[in-house]
DRENRO-689343 format. One record per residue (C-alpha): residue number from 1; residue in three letters; x, y, z. Coordinates in nm, 3 decimals. Each point is the difference from the previous one (the first is absolute). Last residue first. Layout:
// DRENRO-689343
NODE resi resn       x       y       z
NODE  NUM  ALA       X       Y       Z
...
END
This chain:
// DRENRO-689343
NODE resi resn       x       y       z
NODE  418  ARG  10.462   7.075   6.645
NODE  417  ASP  -0.341   0.035  -0.115
NODE  416  ALA  -0.161  -0.064   0.341
NODE  415  LEU   0.222   0.273   0.160
NODE  414  ALA  -0.135   0.260  -0.266
NODE  413  HIS  -0.350  -0.131   0.065
NODE  412  THR   0.026   0.052   0.366
NODE  411  SER   0.135   0.364  -0.055
NODE  410  ARG  -0.276   0.070  -0.214
NODE  409  LEU  -0.266  -0.095   0.251
NODE  408  GLU   0.186   0.186   0.267
NODE  407  VAL  -0.012   0.339  -0.203
NODE  406  SER  -0.370  -0.049  -0.091
NODE  405  GLU  -0.104  -0.087   0.379
NODE  404  ARG   0.193   0.328   0.099
NODE  403  GLN  -0.186   0.184  -0.287
NODE  402  LYS  -0.344  -0.134   0.147
NODE  401  ILE   0.072   0.072   0.341
NODE  400  TRP   0.095   0.364  -0.068
NODE  399  ARG  -0.323   0.019  -0.217
NODE  398  LEU  -0.210  -0.120   0.296
NODE  397  LEU   0.210   0.237   0.220
NODE  396  ASP  -0.078   0.314  -0.230
NODE  395  ALA  -0.360  -0.081  -0.005
NODE  394  GLU  -0.025  -0.024   0.385
NODE  393  ALA   0.173   0.331   0.036
NODE  392  MET   0.363   0.004   0.106
NODE  391  PRO   0.239  -0.014   0.303
NODE  390  ARG   0.375  -0.004  -0.157
NODE  389  ALA   0.175  -0.296  -0.119
NODE  388  ILE   0.270  -0.243   0.085
NODE  387  PHE   0.266   0.283   0.060
NODE  386  HIS  -0.277   0.229   0.165
NODE  385  GLY  -0.062  -0.262   0.289
NODE  384  GLN  -0.110  -0.332   0.088
NODE  383  VAL   0.200  -0.308   0.102
NODE  382  THR  -0.101  -0.337   0.140
NODE  381  PRO   0.285  -0.160   0.190
NODE  380  ARG   0.277  -0.224  -0.078
NODE  379  GLY   0.318   0.081   0.193
NODE  378  LEU   0.267   0.249   0.087
NODE  377  ALA   0.173   0.047  -0.344
NODE  376  GLN  -0.297   0.041  -0.197
NODE  375  VAL  -0.099   0.280   0.217
NODE  374  ALA   0.320   0.186  -0.075
NODE  373  ARG  -0.061  -0.093  -0.379
NODE  372  TYR  -0.339   0.179  -0.006
NODE  371  ASP   0.124   0.300   0.200
NODE  370  CYS   0.289   0.042  -0.256
NODE  369  ASP  -0.222  -0.050  -0.277
NODE  368  THR  -0.213   0.304   0.139
NODE  367  GLU  -0.353   0.034   0.169
NODE  366  VAL  -0.050  -0.281   0.237
NODE  365  GLY  -0.239   0.211   0.223
NODE  364  GLU  -0.165  -0.322   0.123
NODE  363  VAL   0.155  -0.328   0.153
NODE  362  VAL  -0.281  -0.245   0.046
NODE  361  VAL   0.080  -0.283   0.244
NODE  360  ASN  -0.198  -0.332   0.052
NODE  359  LEU  -0.009  -0.135   0.347
NODE  358  ASN   0.128  -0.324   0.126
NODE  357  MET   0.111   0.148   0.333
NODE  356  LYS   0.351  -0.118  -0.039
NODE  355  ARG   0.004   0.130  -0.354
NODE  354  ALA  -0.134   0.324   0.107
NODE  353  MET   0.273   0.048   0.267
NODE  352  ILE   0.246  -0.056  -0.238
NODE  351  LEU  -0.162   0.218  -0.275
NODE  350  ALA  -0.019   0.286   0.259
NODE  349  GLY   0.349  -0.036   0.099
NODE  348  ALA   0.110   0.028  -0.371
NODE  347  VAL  -0.210   0.320  -0.029
NODE  346  VAL   0.134   0.156   0.296
NODE  345  ALA   0.377  -0.097  -0.064
NODE  344  SER  -0.081   0.119  -0.367
NODE  343  LYS  -0.083   0.343   0.152
NODE  342  ARG   0.280   0.034   0.192
NODE  341  GLY   0.241  -0.098  -0.265
NODE  340  ASP  -0.095   0.290  -0.197
NODE  339  ALA   0.129   0.021  -0.361
NODE  338  ALA  -0.203  -0.319  -0.132
NODE  337  MET  -0.326   0.129   0.212
NODE  336  CYS  -0.037   0.344  -0.220
NODE  335  ARG  -0.375  -0.029   0.054
NODE  334  VAL  -0.072  -0.330   0.203
NODE  333  PHE  -0.048   0.102   0.364
NODE  332  ALA  -0.221   0.313  -0.082
NODE  331  ALA  -0.200  -0.224  -0.245
NODE  330  PRO  -0.156  -0.201   0.249
NODE  329  ILE   0.037  -0.375   0.090
NODE  328  LYS  -0.327  -0.161  -0.034
NODE  327  LEU  -0.085  -0.297   0.226
NODE  326  GLU  -0.209  -0.275  -0.072
NODE  325  SER  -0.227  -0.290   0.165
NODE  324  PHE  -0.100   0.208   0.297
NODE  323  PRO  -0.197  -0.186   0.246
NODE  322  LEU   0.000   0.274   0.289
NODE  321  GLN   0.172   0.031   0.317
NODE  320  LEU   0.362  -0.122  -0.080
NODE  319  LEU   0.038   0.203  -0.284
NODE  318  ARG  -0.145   0.306   0.188
NODE  317  GLN   0.263  -0.038   0.274
NODE  316  ILE   0.253   0.035  -0.287
NODE  315  ASN  -0.161   0.300  -0.158
NODE  314  SER  -0.064   0.175   0.344
NODE  313  ALA   0.185   0.333  -0.081
NODE  312  GLY  -0.090   0.029  -0.341
NODE  311  THR   0.234   0.059  -0.281
NODE  310  GLY   0.162  -0.349  -0.053
NODE  309  PHE  -0.286  -0.150  -0.199
NODE  308  ASP  -0.155   0.262  -0.211
NODE  307  ASP  -0.320  -0.231  -0.046
NODE  306  ILE  -0.063  -0.286   0.187
NODE  305  SER  -0.160  -0.256  -0.236
NODE  304  LEU  -0.313  -0.217   0.064
NODE  303  HIS  -0.079  -0.285  -0.287
NODE  302  CYS  -0.341  -0.136  -0.050
NODE  301  GLY  -0.024  -0.382  -0.002
NODE  300  GLN  -0.303  -0.081   0.188
NODE  299  MET   0.200  -0.064   0.298
NODE  298  ARG   0.166   0.331  -0.034
NODE  297  LEU  -0.358   0.177  -0.015
NODE  296  ARG  -0.104  -0.204   0.322
NODE  295  LEU   0.313   0.093   0.175
NODE  294  LEU  -0.092   0.382  -0.066
NODE  293  GLY  -0.334  -0.062   0.133
NODE  292  GLU   0.105  -0.200   0.316
NODE  291  LEU   0.268   0.300   0.063
NODE  290  HIS  -0.268   0.264  -0.021
NODE  289  VAL  -0.226  -0.190   0.267
NODE  288  THR   0.318  -0.057   0.202
NODE  287  SER   0.069   0.354   0.011
NODE  286  VAL   0.212   0.199  -0.236
NODE  285  GLN   0.101   0.338   0.092
NODE  284  LEU   0.187   0.219  -0.254
NODE  283  ALA   0.123   0.322   0.128
NODE  282  PRO   0.361  -0.083  -0.017
NODE  281  SER  -0.070  -0.009  -0.385
NODE  280  GLU   0.157  -0.230  -0.261
NODE  279  VAL  -0.125   0.012  -0.328
NODE  278  VAL  -0.234  -0.286  -0.086
NODE  277  GLU   0.032  -0.149  -0.369
NODE  276  LEU  -0.293  -0.234  -0.064
NODE  275  THR   0.085  -0.247  -0.258
NODE  274  LEU  -0.256  -0.161  -0.216
NODE  273  VAL   0.016  -0.274  -0.272
NODE  272  SER   0.023  -0.263   0.274
NODE  271  ALA  -0.399   0.081   0.103
NODE  270  PRO  -0.080  -0.192  -0.307
NODE  269  LEU  -0.229   0.225  -0.246
NODE  268  GLY  -0.364  -0.014  -0.087
NODE  267  PHE  -0.028   0.389   0.019
NODE  266  ARG  -0.277  -0.019   0.230
NODE  265  ALA   0.164  -0.263   0.215
NODE  264  LEU   0.333   0.229   0.018
NODE  263  LEU  -0.225   0.280   0.140
NODE  262  ALA  -0.176  -0.248   0.237
NODE  261  LEU   0.345  -0.121   0.115
NODE  260  VAL   0.094   0.394   0.061
NODE  259  GLN  -0.303   0.056   0.182
NODE  258  ALA   0.030  -0.276   0.236
NODE  257  ALA   0.373   0.097   0.102
NODE  256  PHE  -0.136   0.351   0.044
NODE  255  HIS  -0.287  -0.087   0.230
NODE  254  GLU   0.177   0.082   0.361
NODE  253  GLN   0.172   0.313  -0.132
NODE  252  GLU   0.366   0.034   0.112
NODE  251  ILE   0.147  -0.082  -0.339
NODE  250  MET  -0.192   0.300  -0.104
NODE  249  SER   0.162   0.229   0.194
NODE  248  PRO   0.326  -0.154  -0.108
NODE  247  PRO  -0.039   0.163  -0.347
NODE  246  ILE  -0.004  -0.272  -0.252
NODE  245  ASN   0.249   0.021  -0.326
NODE  244  VAL  -0.098  -0.229  -0.278
NODE  243  ALA   0.176  -0.276  -0.181
NODE  242  VAL  -0.110  -0.193  -0.285
NODE  241  PRO   0.077  -0.359  -0.127
NODE  240  LEU  -0.095  -0.015  -0.379
NODE  239  PRO  -0.260  -0.261  -0.058
NODE  238  LYS   0.048  -0.272  -0.263
NODE  237  GLY  -0.147  -0.061  -0.326
NODE  236  ARG   0.160   0.278  -0.208
NODE  235  GLU  -0.275   0.217  -0.086
NODE  234  ARG  -0.267  -0.096   0.245
NODE  233  GLN   0.239  -0.053   0.278
NODE  232  VAL   0.190   0.356  -0.074
NODE  231  ARG  -0.362   0.154   0.015
NODE  230  VAL  -0.079  -0.177   0.325
NODE  229  SER   0.310   0.134   0.167
NODE  228  LEU  -0.036   0.341  -0.134
NODE  227  GLN  -0.342   0.010   0.134
NODE  226  LEU   0.150  -0.111   0.354
NODE  225  ALA   0.212   0.274  -0.004
NODE  224  LEU  -0.267   0.243  -0.081
NODE  223  GLU  -0.220  -0.127   0.279
NODE  222  LEU   0.259   0.011   0.251
NODE  221  MET   0.070   0.356  -0.112
NODE  220  HIS  -0.363   0.114   0.058
NODE  219  TRP   0.021  -0.192   0.350
NODE  218  THR   0.286   0.191   0.080
NODE  217  LEU  -0.151   0.355  -0.098
NODE  216  PRO  -0.303  -0.083   0.191
NODE  215  GLU   0.225  -0.085   0.300
NODE  214  ILE   0.226   0.319  -0.040
NODE  213  PHE  -0.287   0.249  -0.024
NODE  212  GLY  -0.018   0.157   0.343
NODE  211  ALA   0.090   0.360  -0.099
NODE  210  TYR   0.318  -0.014   0.156
NODE  209  GLU   0.100  -0.334  -0.170
NODE  208  VAL  -0.097   0.158  -0.333
NODE  207  ALA   0.216   0.315   0.072
NODE  206  GLU   0.279  -0.213   0.104
NODE  205  ILE  -0.027  -0.225  -0.315
NODE  204  PHE   0.003   0.312  -0.230
NODE  203  SER   0.338   0.122  -0.100
NODE  202  ASP   0.206  -0.305   0.084
NODE  201  PRO  -0.262  -0.231  -0.196
NODE  200  ALA   0.107   0.118  -0.332
NODE  199  LEU  -0.229   0.270  -0.188
NODE  198  LEU  -0.125  -0.027  -0.352
NODE  197  GLY  -0.132   0.321  -0.098
NODE  196  HIS  -0.052   0.305   0.226
NODE  195  ARG  -0.340   0.131  -0.100
NODE  194  PRO  -0.205  -0.328  -0.076
NODE  193  HIS   0.209  -0.225   0.216
NODE  192  GLN   0.112  -0.332  -0.134
NODE  191  TRP   0.095  -0.123   0.360
NODE  190  ARG   0.260  -0.285  -0.012
NODE  189  VAL  -0.012  -0.316   0.229
NODE  188  LEU   0.261  -0.256  -0.014
NODE  187  ALA  -0.069  -0.366  -0.076
NODE  186  GLU   0.280  -0.229   0.039
NODE  185  ALA   0.062  -0.266  -0.274
NODE  184  GLY   0.066  -0.370  -0.015
NODE  183  LEU   0.265  -0.244  -0.043
NODE  182  LEU   0.139   0.077  -0.343
NODE  181  THR   0.309  -0.208  -0.092
NODE  180  GLY   0.303   0.213  -0.047
NODE  179  ASP   0.298  -0.235   0.116
NODE  178  LEU   0.012   0.191   0.334
NODE  177  SER  -0.398  -0.064   0.056
NODE  176  VAL  -0.231   0.304  -0.094
NODE  175  LYS  -0.242   0.235   0.125
NODE  174  PRO  -0.175   0.220  -0.227
NODE  173  GLN  -0.143   0.358   0.110
NODE  172  PHE  -0.381   0.064  -0.080
NODE  171  HIS  -0.137   0.331  -0.012
NODE  170  ALA  -0.346   0.017   0.155
NODE  169  ILE  -0.264   0.283  -0.039
NODE  168  TRP  -0.178   0.246   0.219
NODE  167  GLN  -0.195   0.226  -0.185
NODE  166  ASP  -0.309  -0.218  -0.017
NODE  165  LEU   0.028  -0.044   0.397
NODE  164  PRO  -0.019   0.376   0.014
NODE  163  ALA  -0.329   0.011  -0.148
NODE  162  THR  -0.204  -0.162   0.267
NODE  161  ASP  -0.222  -0.326  -0.003
NODE  160  GLY   0.294  -0.245  -0.073
NODE  159  VAL   0.061  -0.118   0.330
NODE  158  GLY  -0.340   0.012   0.200
NODE  157  GLN  -0.142   0.281   0.179
NODE  156  GLY  -0.125  -0.077   0.359
NODE  155  PRO   0.081   0.344   0.156
NODE  154  ALA   0.072   0.241  -0.304
NODE  153  PHE   0.337  -0.021  -0.141
NODE  152  PRO   0.177   0.341  -0.002
NODE  151  ARG   0.081   0.171  -0.344
NODE  150  VAL   0.373   0.054  -0.049
NODE  149  ASP   0.122   0.286  -0.199
NODE  148  GLU  -0.202   0.234   0.214
NODE  147  GLN   0.224  -0.072   0.285
NODE  146  SER   0.255   0.204  -0.207
NODE  145  LEU   0.297  -0.132  -0.181
NODE  144  ARG   0.281   0.234  -0.052
NODE  143  LEU   0.149  -0.082   0.330
NODE  142  ALA   0.019  -0.365  -0.111
NODE  141  VAL   0.262   0.098  -0.249
NODE  140  GLN   0.297   0.114   0.194
NODE  139  THR  -0.089  -0.155   0.345
NODE  138  ALA  -0.044  -0.354  -0.198
NODE  137  PRO   0.346  -0.024  -0.087
NODE  136  VAL   0.133   0.081  -0.383
NODE  135  GLN   0.194  -0.324  -0.096
NODE  134  GLU  -0.308  -0.114  -0.165
NODE  133  CYS  -0.029   0.266  -0.268
NODE  132  GLU  -0.130   0.354   0.011
NODE  131  CYS   0.094   0.046  -0.375
NODE  130  GLN   0.163   0.317   0.018
NODE  129  VAL   0.094  -0.001   0.372
NODE  128  CYS   0.156  -0.340  -0.032
NODE  127  GLU   0.225   0.082  -0.314
NODE  126  GLN   0.108   0.334   0.161
NODE  125  TYR   0.118  -0.173   0.316
NODE  124  SER   0.146  -0.269  -0.190
NODE  123  GLU   0.206   0.250  -0.178
NODE  122  LEU   0.123   0.171   0.327
NODE  121  LEU   0.110  -0.327   0.144
NODE  120  GLU   0.195  -0.063  -0.327
NODE  119  ARG   0.164   0.309   0.018
NODE  118  LEU   0.114  -0.051   0.347
NODE  117  ALA   0.142  -0.324  -0.101
NODE  116  THR   0.194   0.149  -0.283
NODE  115  ALA   0.140   0.284   0.218
NODE  114  SER   0.123  -0.244   0.251
NODE  113  ALA  -0.049   0.096   0.364
NODE  112  PRO   0.335  -0.028   0.199
NODE  111  LYS  -0.156  -0.105   0.208
NODE  110  GLN  -0.243  -0.286  -0.011
NODE  109  LEU  -0.348   0.061  -0.160
NODE  108  SER  -0.334  -0.106   0.086
NODE  107  GLY  -0.310  -0.002  -0.226
NODE  106  LEU  -0.327   0.161  -0.109
NODE  105  VAL  -0.150  -0.041   0.330
NODE  104  TRP  -0.368   0.111   0.019
NODE  103  LEU  -0.096   0.075   0.336
NODE  102  GLY  -0.268  -0.152   0.181
NODE  101  GLN   0.157  -0.039   0.353
NODE  100  GLU   0.064  -0.374  -0.072
NODE   99  ARG   0.196   0.114  -0.294
NODE   98  ALA   0.234   0.206   0.182
NODE   97  LEU   0.076  -0.250   0.247
NODE   96  HIS   0.072  -0.232  -0.303
NODE   95  ALA   0.230   0.247  -0.152
NODE   94  ALA   0.155   0.054   0.319
NODE   93  GLY   0.081  -0.406   0.032
NODE   92  ASP   0.112   0.004  -0.347
NODE   91  LEU   0.255   0.264   0.050
NODE   90  VAL   0.104  -0.181   0.336
NODE   89  SER   0.057  -0.317  -0.169
NODE   88  ARG   0.182   0.138  -0.291
NODE   87  ASP   0.285   0.115   0.220
NODE   86  ASN   0.018   0.389   0.123
NODE   85  SER   0.137   0.244  -0.220
NODE   84  SER  -0.366   0.154  -0.036
NODE   83  LEU  -0.258   0.143  -0.222
NODE   82  ILE  -0.362  -0.090  -0.043
NODE   81  ILE  -0.211   0.135  -0.277
NODE   80  VAL  -0.352   0.110   0.113
NODE   79  ALA  -0.312   0.072  -0.217
NODE   78  ARG  -0.296   0.243   0.016
NODE   77  ALA   0.176   0.236   0.271
NODE   76  GLN  -0.203   0.229   0.219
NODE   75  ARG  -0.220  -0.278   0.119
NODE   74  SER   0.005   0.149   0.346
NODE   73  ALA  -0.018  -0.320   0.199
NODE   72  ALA   0.197  -0.213  -0.241
NODE   71  LEU   0.215   0.292  -0.061
NODE   70  PHE   0.086   0.038   0.400
NODE   69  ARG   0.078  -0.357   0.057
NODE   68  ILE   0.253  -0.002  -0.310
NODE   67  LEU   0.161   0.316   0.138
NODE   66  SER   0.060  -0.168   0.338
NODE   65  LEU   0.129  -0.325  -0.184
NODE   64  GLY   0.244   0.280  -0.157
NODE   63  ASP   0.172   0.055   0.351
NODE   62  PRO  -0.070   0.239   0.273
NODE   61  GLY   0.340   0.160   0.096
NODE   60  ASP   0.286  -0.061  -0.200
NODE   59  MET  -0.119  -0.190  -0.318
NODE   58  GLN   0.008  -0.379  -0.113
NODE   57  LEU  -0.308  -0.082  -0.218
NODE   56  ASP   0.034   0.211  -0.303
NODE   55  CYS  -0.330   0.100  -0.134
NODE   54  ILE  -0.050   0.077  -0.364
NODE   53  ALA  -0.358   0.149  -0.008
NODE   52  ILE  -0.215  -0.021  -0.308
NODE   51  ASP  -0.278   0.171  -0.159
NODE   50  VAL   0.007   0.320   0.259
NODE   49  GLY  -0.205   0.162   0.254
NODE   48  GLY  -0.039   0.374   0.049
NODE   47  ARG   0.280   0.274  -0.005
NODE   46  ASN  -0.007   0.146   0.350
NODE   45  ALA  -0.136  -0.305   0.198
NODE   44  LEU   0.215  -0.238  -0.213
NODE   43  SER   0.319   0.197   0.073
NODE   42  GLU  -0.096   0.010   0.349
NODE   41  LYS  -0.027  -0.348   0.009
NODE   40  ALA   0.323  -0.075  -0.175
NODE   39  ALA   0.182   0.232   0.232
NODE   38  GLU  -0.118  -0.186   0.293
NODE   37  VAL   0.124  -0.326  -0.134
NODE   36  SER   0.340   0.123  -0.077
NODE   35  SER   0.234   0.116  -0.282
NODE   34  ALA  -0.297   0.102  -0.226
NODE   33  THR  -0.022   0.038  -0.369
NODE   32  LEU  -0.298   0.091  -0.186
NODE   31  VAL   0.006  -0.068  -0.412
NODE   30  SER  -0.217   0.147  -0.251
NODE   29  PHE   0.282  -0.065  -0.297
NODE   28  VAL  -0.068  -0.358  -0.091
NODE   27  GLN   0.121  -0.021  -0.359
NODE   26  ASN   0.185  -0.335   0.051
NODE   25  ALA   0.338   0.200   0.010
NODE   24  ASN  -0.160   0.221   0.281
NODE   23  LEU  -0.075  -0.303   0.202
NODE   22  MET   0.365  -0.127  -0.013
NODE   21  GLN   0.126   0.332   0.073
NODE   20  HIS  -0.211   0.032   0.325
NODE   19  LEU   0.098  -0.358   0.069
NODE   18  ALA   0.382   0.104  -0.027
NODE   17  MET  -0.062   0.328   0.226
NODE   16  LEU  -0.157  -0.210   0.278
NODE   15  GLN   0.269  -0.257  -0.015
NODE   14  PHE   0.252   0.274   0.033
NODE   13  ALA  -0.165   0.192   0.289
NODE   12  ASN  -0.080  -0.316   0.194
NODE   11  ASP  -0.318   0.060   0.212
NODE   10  GLU  -0.242  -0.135  -0.258
NODE    9  LEU  -0.376   0.040  -0.030
NODE    8  ILE  -0.084   0.053  -0.371
NODE    7  LEU  -0.331   0.114  -0.086
NODE    6  VAL  -0.128  -0.025  -0.363
NODE    5  SER  -0.237   0.207  -0.229
NODE    4  LEU  -0.048  -0.179  -0.359
NODE    3  SER  -0.032   0.150  -0.330
NODE    2  ARG  -0.101  -0.267  -0.257
NODE    1  MET   0.292  -0.185  -0.128
END
């Protein structure tokens, strides 16, 4: 394991010693220890930042949340591990708070900390740092991207007229029914950067939005998704349904619906192949003109999905305001659902509500067999996640589809021969 520097905030002398020994056993010898938040700040000021900060939540005086806030502001720890004897809901809440402040949360441990669990978190940190994988948040990678990495669009320039669009590519993640039938694919942006390699969206979307390029990028993704649908239609006789994320700012534009329909017409595709996934935003303002455009899209057969359902303050209100045909349950509610009755209750409630509102449901973030079986026990939604397939390039997706068809065909013949 590469030499790491770690800060431990823990006011229990025995547990502090145990954590220190666990780190040493994992070849981590650069360890700062602090029994209070002020001592932790002083150590960081004197010795410099660390790779990982292990933060106990409950302290005499300022608590671990105070240190998390300080680390988010000062950037003196690249990642944090949250430690507490509180129940899992408190740990999860603290982890969410840290992520909202831009910190990379490796995980959370209930006391007494397990040596095995700590080692796994240290190893995951090493792996992510080495490959700059998707788990590393934008604040860890985007800082290395200068403004020169993106060339601004000149007024009036069309999509495809500037170099970055050639570097922005689509990876596609399949969506299937619980019996394994392919129902479509979601287009997910990747940046094939000339210097930084293949980047996941968390590492550049914020910079793209800040630079004002999110709309050209979105239209580019729509084109790539519809190109895939046309190619599948040409090769297999039927277009593949595709889904594309749409920023709320585009929904607010008066001519957005007309432009989408024009794009579909250019590709010769029915509107029913396209799902527009809208991430909930309190700032989203939809006038009667915009609502009319969205209704027109729906009347033509286009699907409208409310993404990350349950994470926005006004999701329910938005469902009543806009003509959604689908809701997506985010991965945060699905991971480890089998072992968490609260998550199961949230997902079950969403499925019941969707059924009463005649909405389709997509459950994303299905990453394990346990997740899959837990979803299966609650209903019959569409599922998406690493357990089914990871996001992949277009050519890989086409091979994936062909392989699945070959397996299904062999199974059909085997049944017919019985």
